[in-house]
N, C-alpha and C positions, 0 to 999 in steps of 0.2 A: 250562534248559540241555539240549541234546541230546547224545547220545553222540558225535556228530561234533565238537562243540565241545571235548569233553574229550580225545579221543584224540590230538590234536596234542601234548599235553604230559604226559598221564597214560595209563597202560595200562588204559583204562576197562573193556574187556571182560574182561580177565584178573582185575582186582579184582572186577568184578561177578559173575563165574562162581563165585568162592570164596564170596561172600555167598549166591548162589543155592543152592548145595549145602549150605552150613552151616545155613541156615535151613530148608531142606527137611528136614534131619535133625531140627531142632527142631519142625517141623510134624508129625512122627510122634510124637516123644517127649512133647510137651506135651499134645496132645489124647488120644492113644491108648495111652500107656504105662500109665496107671491102669486103663483097661478090660482091658488085657492081663493085668495083675497080678490083677485081679478074676476073670478067666477061669481063673486058676490056683488060685482058691479062697481068696485072702487077704482078710481083713476090712479095714474102713476104717482102723483104727489102723495095721495093718501096711502097707497101701498108702501112707498118708501118710508113714510112716517111710522106706519104700523110695524113694518119689519125692523126699523131702527130701534124700537122698544127693546127687542131681544138683546142686542149688544149694549144698548145704553144702560141697562141695569147692571152690566158688568163693571161700570164705572164705580159703583157703590157696593153692590152685594158681595162680591168676592172678598173685598177688603174688610167689611164688617165681620163676615164669617171667619175670615183668616185671622183677624185679631182675636176672636173668641177661641179659635182652635189653638193659637199660640199660647194663650193664657190658661186655658183649661187642659191642654194636651189631650183632648178627647176628640180627635179629628173624625174618627169613624162614627161616633155618636152624631156629630153634626152632619156628616154625609147621609146617614140613615134618616134623620129627622127631615132634612131639606128635600131628600128624594121623595119621601111620602107626601110632604106638603106641596111639592111641585105637581105630583100626580093629582092630588085633590083639587088644587086651584086650577089646573088645566081643564078639568071637567066643566068649568064654568063657561067655556067657549060654546058648549052645546046648548046653553040656555037661550042665548040671543045672538044675532049677527049684527045688531046695531053697533055703530062705530064706537060710541063711548063705552059700551059694555065689552066689546072685543078688546079695546085698548086697555081697559081696566084689568080684564082677565089675563091678557098677555103680560102686563106689567107685574101682576102678582105672581104668576107661575114662573116667569123668568127670573124674578128676584130669588126664588128658591132653587130653580134649576141651574142657574149660573153660579150658585154657591158651591156646588158639589165637586166640579171637576178640578179647580185649583187645589182643594184639600186632598183630593184623591191622587193628584200628581205628587204632592209632597209625601203622602202616605206610601205611594209606590216607591219613590226614591229612598225613603227610610227602610223599606223592606229590602231594597237592592243593596243598600250599604255601600261598600267599596266598589261594587259593580254598577254604579249609576250610569256609566256609559252604555250599559246594555238595556237601558230604559226602552229603546225603540223596539226591542224584541217582544216586550209586553204590549206596548202601545199599538203595534201593528194590528192587533185584534180589533181595535177601534176602527181602523181603516177597513178591515174586512166586514165589520158590521155595517158601515156606511155603504160599501159596495153591494152587499146582499139586499139591503132595503131599497137603494136607489134603482137597482135593476127591477126588483119586484114591483115597486111603485110604477115604474114606466110601463110594465106589462098590465098592471091592474087598471091604470088610467086609459088603456086602450079600450076597455070594456065597461068601465064605470065612470060616474061623474066625479068631479072634484070633491064632492061631499064625503068621499071615503078618506080623504087626507087627514082630517082631525081625529078620526077613529083610529087610524093606524098609529098616529102620534101617541094617543092615549095608551094603546097597547104597549108601545115601547116604554112608556113611563112606568107601567106596571112592572115590567121586567127589570128596569133600572132599580126600582125600589127593592124588589126581591133579591137581586144580586148584591146589593149593598149590605144585606144582613149576612152574607156568606164570607165577607172579608174580615180577617182579624185585625185588631189594632196593632200598631207598631209605633211606639213613642219616639219622637225626635230626641237627639242628644242635646241636653241643655248647654247653652253657650256660656263659656266662662266670662265673657265680657257682656255687660248689660247696657251698652251704649244705645242711644235712640236709633231707630231704623233710618232716620233722616241722615245720620252720619254715613250710612252706606249709600243712600240714594244720591247724595250730593257729589259723590266722586265723579269726575268727568267721564270716565269710561262707562259708569252705570247710567248716568243721565243720557249719554250718547246712545247707549243700547236701548233705553226706553223710547227715545225719539225715533230710532230706527224701527222698532216694533210698531209704533203708532203709524208711521208712514207706510210700512209694508202692508199692514192690515187695512189702512185707509184705501190703498190701491185696490183692495179686493171688493170694495163697495159695489161697483157696477156688476161684477161677476156674481157675487152672492145674491144680489137683489133682482137683476134683470136677465141673467144668462139664459134661464129657461124660457122666459117670455120672448127674448130676443130670437132664440132659435125657433120657437113656435111661429113667430112672425115671418121667419125666412122659409117656413114650410117643412121643417123637420118634424118627424112623428114623435110621439111621447116615448116610444120604445127606443128610438135612436138617441133622443136626448138623455134618457136614462143610461144608455150604453156609454155616451160621451162622459157623463159625470163619473161613471164607474171606471172608465179608462184612466181618468185623472187619479182616482184613489188607488187603483191597481199599481200605477207608477209610484205612488206614495208608499205603498206596502213594500215594493221592491227596494226602494231606497232605505226604508226603515230597517230592512234585513241586513243592510250593509253599513249602517251608521256607526255601529259599535266598533267597526274597523276604520271607517273614514275619519271619524272625529279625532281619535288619537293620532292618526297618520298626518292629516292636513291642518288640524287646528280650527278653532272657531272663526278666526278672521278671514282666512282664505275661503272657507266654505260660505261665509256670509257674502263676500264680494262676488263670487261666482253666482250664487243664488239670486242676488238682487239684479244682476245684469241679465240673467236668463228670464227672470220674472218680467223685467221691462220689455224684453222681446215677446214674451207670451201675450201681454196685454195688447201689443200692436198687432200681432197675428189675429187675435180674436176680434179686435176693433175693425180691421180692414179686410180680412180674408175669410170671414165666417161662412160665406157662400161656398167655399171649397172644403169639402168634407175631410180630405187628407190633411189640409192645413189645421183644421180643428183638432184632429187626432194628435198631430204634432204638438199643438198648443197644450192639449190636455196631458200629454206625456211630461211636459215641463212642470206640471203640478208636483212632480217628484221633488223639485227644488223649491218652488214657491211656497209649498206647505211642508213637505216631508223633511227636507234638509233644514229649512228655516226653523221649524218647530223643535226639532231635535237639538239644534244648536242653542235655541232660545232656552229650553228647559235646562240644558247643561250649564249655560252661563248664569241663569238664575240660581241654580244649585251652588255654583261657585261663589257668586256675589253675596247671596243671602244665606247665612249659616245659622245653625242652632235654633234659638228662639225666634229668629226672623224668617224661618223657612216658610211657614204658612202664609205670612203677609207678603213675602217675596214672590211666591207663586201667584198670589191674588193680585199683586201689583202688575205683574207681567200680563195676566189675563185681563185686568181692568184697562190698562193702557193700550194693549194691542187688540184683542178680540172684543173689548168693550168700546173704548173711545175711538180707536182707529176704524173699526167696522161701522160704528154708529155715525161718525162724520162722513165716511165714504158712502154709506147707505143714504143718508139724508141729502147729500149733494147729488147723488144719482137720481133720487126721486124728484128733486127740484128741477133738474136740467135734462133728464133723459129725453123728454118730448121736444125740448128746444134745441139741444145740441146733437142728439143722435149718438150712436154707439162709437163711431170713429173718434170724435173729439173727446168723448168721455173716457174711453180707454187710453187715448193719448195722455190725458191728464193723469190717469192711473200710472202709466209708464213713467211720467215725470216724477211722481212721488218716489218710485223705487230708485230712480237715478239719483235723486237728492239723498236718499238713504245710503246709496253706495258711497257718495262723497263723505258722508259723516263717518261711516265705518272706516274708510281709508285714513281719515284724519285723526279720529279719536280712539278707535279700538285697536290698540297696538298689539303686536305679538309679544309674548312674555320675553323678558331680557334673557 
């Protein structure tokens, strides 16, 4: 699908611009926030604890804002308000670098920042309507935003200190707030049934799906928290590290461009099984062969599956399982369980044992998480009859 195909019915570029800037901010925070904290003199345990604040707020924030969006049906207003509040609260990190102050500022800004994306996902799917399988063609612009900023930051850090990192984050938050005001509202379709959302969650396939999401993102903990530091310790330059992050997301973009064909062709279950197995392989390659650049490139290409395919399938299943007035909370729950609880637990465990266990054992544990998730998908997420 091209952008011209979409613009006749969907505000393609306005939706895409929000994704671009939101994931640009993620492209600074994920690879470079840990090195920034390290530059302030914090140890691995403290870095892991501080970084864990970002996903930990996803356990609560998206669901609170999702409940509000479902009941008011004013999702774009909530997106705009929380985008502005995230910008204002992040500026507090410039006041002091004391541990308690940084922790408080990160807790506050991430409470608002983490609220926006699940509601924007639901809004995008409402705009797409019957073409929800084409979501990836809009979402790929987020990946492009990540690529642009992660390569730019790699180059900037060759000639600047880590103090530039929070400034670039702040600039990205300004553009997120601006782009949120360009997107029009699109109300969800009220659901005829008013059963409690728990009736949806307690279905075995839905519970299994949420556990798989938790395990998958838990396995990403060592990668999100220590990948950049790990490669720095192995002697890789900032520019090469930025390129490696970008290669992963380029692979993600490529798969996003194919997902609107792959998903109807193969179905969610088959794609999940292949994705989880390839992700297990990816963590083992990074854990044991990171000194080989070609192996690192291969591992980063597998990001096409461990994020691109997984997230596309995840959004599709959430849209299928949580309908009508449950949409906002369904997307929030997906975000809370996976990118919230999963990443928070994986990050905390990584911070606790990185210095004790080392990369090999920790990435082996990550691989075990995805293998367990594979078994759960095989047993509980069945193909439609």
